[in-house]
C-alpha positions in Angstrom: 26.0 19.1 16.7 23.0 17.0 16.7 23.3 13.3 17.3 20.6 11.5 15.4 19.2 8.1 17.1 17.6 5.5 14.4 14.2 4.0 15.3 14.8 1.1 14.0 18.5 -0.7 15.2 20.5 -1.2 12.1 22.2 -4.7 10.9 23.5 -6.8 14.1 26.6 -6.6 14.5 29.7 -8.0 16.6 28.4 -9.4 19.7 24.5 -9.2 18.6 25.3 -11.6 15.6 26.6 -14.4 17.6 23.9 -13.7 20.1 21.3 -14.4 17.4 23.0 -16.8 15.6 23.2 -19.2 18.7 19.9 -18.9 19.6 19.1 -20.1 15.5 20.9 -23.0 16.7 18.7 -23.9 19.8 16.1 -23.3 18.2 16.5 -25.3 14.8 19.6 -26.9 15.3 22.6 -27.4 13.5 20.9 -29.7 11.2 18.7 -27.7 10.3 19.8 -24.5 9.5 21.3 -25.2 6.2 17.8 -26.2 5.0 16.3 -23.6 5.8 19.2 -21.1 3.9 18.5 -23.2 1.4 14.7 -23.0 1.1 15.1 -19.8 2.2 17.4 -18.7 -1.3 15.0 -21.0 -3.2 11.9 -19.0 -2.2 13.5 -15.7 -2.5 14.8 -16.6 -6.6 11.3 -17.8 -7.0 9.9 -14.0 -6.1 12.6 -12.3 -8.2 11.3 -14.8 -11.0 7.0 -14.1 -10.8 8.2 -9.9 -10.3 10.8 -9.9 -13.3 7.8 -11.9 -14.9 5.2 -9.6 -13.6 7.7 -6.6 -14.7 7.7 -8.4 -18.5 4.1 -8.2 -18.7 3.5 -4.6 -17.7 6.4 -3.3 -20.3 4.9 -5.5 -23.1 1.3 -3.9 -22.3 2.9 -0.4 -22.6 4.4 -1.1 -25.5 1.0 -2.2 -27.2 -0.5 0.6 -26.2 2.2 2.6 -27.5 2.3 1.2 -30.8 -1.6 1.1 -30.4 -1.4 4.9 -30.1 0.7 5.2 -33.2 -1.4 3.1 -35.4 -4.3 4.8 -34.6 -2.8 8.4 -35.2 -1.4 7.1 -38.5 -5.1 5.8 -39.3 -6.4 9.5 -38.6 -3.7 10.6 -40.6 -4.9 8.6 -43.7 -8.3 9.5 -43.0 -7.9 12.8 -43.5 -5.8 13.2 -46.3 -8.9 11.1 -48.1 -11.1 13.8 -46.6 -8.6 16.5 -48.0 -8.5 14.8 -51.3 -12.1 14.7 -51.9 -12.4 18.0 -51.2 -10.0 19.3 -53.8 -11.3 17.3 -56.0 -14.9 18.8 -55.9 
């Protein structure tokens, strides 16, 4: 059986995670870490909100296009019926 090694490491666990947390505490200090986490969470929330707004707008645009196609088809059908009536009366 062939052993596959990923090119990019997975999620750090165990000692790797402890080292990363220690480096964060040393770099930012224990007081700033909650502030960083809070601002990161707020930024992620804003990003999610913006993404949802864009998705809704795209969906609305697609729905509007579908409605226009249906109304255009019904207009063409009505015009064809009028032409047929004119030809049959003539």
